[in-house]
C-alpha atoms as one frame of an Amber mdcrd trajectory, in Angstrom:
protein
 100.664  81.830  96.276 100.201  84.700  98.793 102.206  84.490 101.985 100.073
  83.756 105.070  99.324  86.555 107.531 100.988  85.774 110.852 101.369  87.425
 114.238 104.899  88.742 114.727 107.097  89.851 117.589 110.121  91.987 116.845
 112.703  94.249 118.445 113.568  97.811 117.431 117.110  97.907 116.050 117.408
 101.508 114.835 115.336 104.652 114.302 116.098 107.310 111.685 114.550 110.670
 110.813 114.378 110.908 107.012 112.648 114.311 106.880 111.293 116.660 109.580
 108.215 114.465 110.051 109.047 111.126 108.407 110.582 108.411 110.580 112.049
 105.060 109.586 112.551 102.104 111.927 114.358  98.762 111.558 112.674  95.816
 113.297 114.471  92.515 113.901 112.102  89.548 113.780 111.966  87.395 116.907
 108.816  85.275 116.403 108.815  84.042 113.705 112.502  84.418 112.877 111.662
  85.415 109.278 108.785  87.219 107.550 108.429  86.360 103.850 106.531  89.075
 101.957 106.149  90.722  98.567 107.539  94.185  97.862 104.770  96.744  98.323
 102.971  94.982 101.182 102.307  96.282 104.693 101.878  95.178 108.304  99.064
  96.031 110.721  99.493  97.155 114.324  96.594  96.793 116.807  96.019  99.615
 119.317  92.784  98.261 120.681  89.803  96.060 119.745  88.736  98.375 116.899
  91.837 100.513 116.375  94.439  99.339 113.865  97.114 101.232 111.959  98.956
  99.899 108.920 102.513 100.626 107.781 104.067  99.766 104.432 107.421  98.018
 104.451 110.174 100.121 102.930 112.618  97.217 102.907 112.735  94.529 100.218
 111.901  90.809 100.469 115.630  90.032 100.319 115.659  90.898 104.024 113.370
  88.484 105.869 114.921  88.604 109.329 114.645  92.397 109.584 112.035  94.705
 108.101 111.973  98.476 107.787 108.821 100.522 108.353 108.380 104.186 107.490
 105.712 106.664 108.597 104.718 110.311 108.372 104.079 111.243 112.002 102.558
 114.656 111.216  98.988 113.562 112.112 100.148 113.050 115.754  97.488 110.420
 116.326  97.871 107.148 118.188 100.035 105.613 115.458 102.227 108.707 115.159
 102.846 108.788 118.913 103.708 105.074 118.874 106.192 105.621 116.061 107.763
 108.680 117.733 108.366 106.715 120.939 110.498 103.967 119.350 113.805 103.241
 121.088 116.390 100.526 120.338 115.573  97.293 122.150 111.855  98.033 122.375
 109.480  95.105 121.791 106.960  95.466 118.945 104.043  93.278 117.858 102.222
  93.332 114.530 100.581  91.143 111.887 101.582  90.692 108.262 102.143  90.584
 105.430  99.023  92.145 103.914  98.169  94.114 100.797  97.886  93.633  97.054
  99.887  96.637  95.814 102.595  94.403  94.356 104.371  94.309  91.016 103.557
  91.544  88.542 106.870  90.599  86.920 105.066  88.540  84.293 103.378  91.676
  82.941 105.410  92.880  79.924 104.186  96.488  80.142 106.528  99.300  81.180
 105.703 100.485  84.714 105.017 104.095  85.632 105.177 104.694  89.394 103.507
 107.795  90.842 103.910 108.619  94.537 102.608 111.398  96.750 104.653 112.087
  99.917 104.495 109.071 102.305 102.964 107.043  99.479 106.538 106.564  98.295
 107.186 103.808 100.856 105.730 100.745  99.064 107.112 102.020  95.754 110.581
 102.299  97.284 110.360  98.634  98.269 109.132  97.600  94.807 111.774  99.552
  92.890 114.751  98.345  94.910 113.446  94.785  94.739 113.101  95.000  90.955
 116.521  96.400  90.213 118.407  94.390  92.840 117.044  91.196  91.315 117.836
  91.856  87.671 114.839  93.789  86.329 116.093  95.028  82.982 113.108  96.915
  81.565 112.628 100.695  81.649 110.548 102.191  84.450 109.682 105.718  85.583
 108.967 107.300  88.983 107.126 110.597  89.478 107.464 111.576  93.148 105.610
 114.632  94.511 106.123 116.408  97.849 105.161 119.811  99.251 108.769 121.095
  99.308 112.254 119.563  98.840 112.730 118.881 102.573 110.016 116.188 102.334
 111.773 114.134  99.656 112.398 110.928 101.590 114.740 108.567  99.704 115.626
 111.291  97.173 119.328 110.420  97.151 118.507 106.714  96.782 116.316 107.261
  93.738 118.921 109.561  92.191 121.505 106.811  92.710 119.140 104.220  91.254
 118.682 106.336  88.125 122.461 106.650  87.682 123.132 102.971  88.340 120.304
 101.643  86.169 119.812 103.969  83.162 116.487 102.313  82.151 115.066 103.875
  85.357 113.853 107.489  85.113 113.360 109.554  88.286 111.206 112.707  88.201
 110.830 114.437  91.594 108.392 117.368  91.699 107.664 119.873  94.480 104.889
 122.365  95.102 107.120 124.975  96.760 110.584 125.168  95.136 112.413 126.577
  98.161 116.117 126.262  98.936 117.290 126.725  95.370 115.317 123.805  93.972
 116.032 123.475  90.241 113.838 120.496  89.377 110.189 120.098  88.423 107.600
 122.129  90.307 103.816 121.991  90.443 101.290 119.254  91.154 101.323 115.543
  90.317  98.569 115.567  87.656 100.309 118.377  85.761 103.592 116.471  85.560
 101.843 113.231  84.592 100.102 115.126  81.798 103.415 116.531  80.515 105.706
 113.556  81.153 103.473 110.792  79.772 102.838 111.548  76.082 101.532 108.027
  75.397 100.149 105.185  77.508 100.797 102.519  74.899 102.481  99.526  76.561
 102.253 101.220  79.977 100.944 100.140  83.386 100.658 102.539  86.345 101.219
 102.056  90.069  99.896 105.084  91.980 100.280 105.586  95.731  99.196 108.455
  97.991  96.003 110.383  98.691  92.686 109.434  97.149  92.251 112.770  95.366
  95.625 112.486  93.650  94.982 108.866  92.676  91.664 109.781  91.067  93.137
 112.712  89.128  96.090 110.691  87.836  93.794 107.828  86.843  91.524 110.243
  84.951  94.482 111.734  83.065  95.849 108.332  82.086  92.442 107.036  81.053
  91.888 110.166  78.945  95.091 109.221  77.122  93.667 105.756  76.423  94.762
 103.643  79.413  92.316 101.015  80.669  91.035 101.643  84.190  92.309  98.270
  85.419  95.824  99.181  84.216  96.044 101.733  87.034  96.985  99.938  90.255
  96.707 102.022  93.407  97.394 102.164  97.135  95.407 104.761  99.080  97.031
 106.228 102.199  94.387 108.840 103.031
């Protein structure tokens, strides 16, 4: 059964800059003392009667007393300014958990994860939760960013691929600066090349709406059913 949405009070424990414009924050739960959730879900933060921002949890459900949120603060809107101002000891209020972008462990199909920039956050939570809890089946991650400096969690996914050989990690950048030797181009192009067959496959796609639509069209053209493409739209 889904976990109930509850109002939460927490305290900022630590703030980290993962890339030039991506920040990560650890929040220790105060009320309630624990927040049960499913990997891939998010919390909502009210900034007024009709102004709410949502943030996916980058941490896994194994940690219920402390959650980790991650955000791209490039837009510099009300949510970005709130995130930039975090300091240890600061009080934070939010509601959660919410969202249906979660992995169904009972589904026997091999998962393909596709993430665009900050859309990596819920997928990071799902992947670590799967492999930390004994997920033995193969899985693949295609992760696109504008240039290598935006690859949040790159070292973690590289480690995951080495530690769990059934996991395949394919980062791709638009601008291969700084001596980048990996894949380059756009997400749909790599999906087209890297996915020769969709037989026995299910897709989890997270990022911008345009990318989601293009990836879904490519996979459906290869024979995937529309409902086999799960998605989380960030913009």
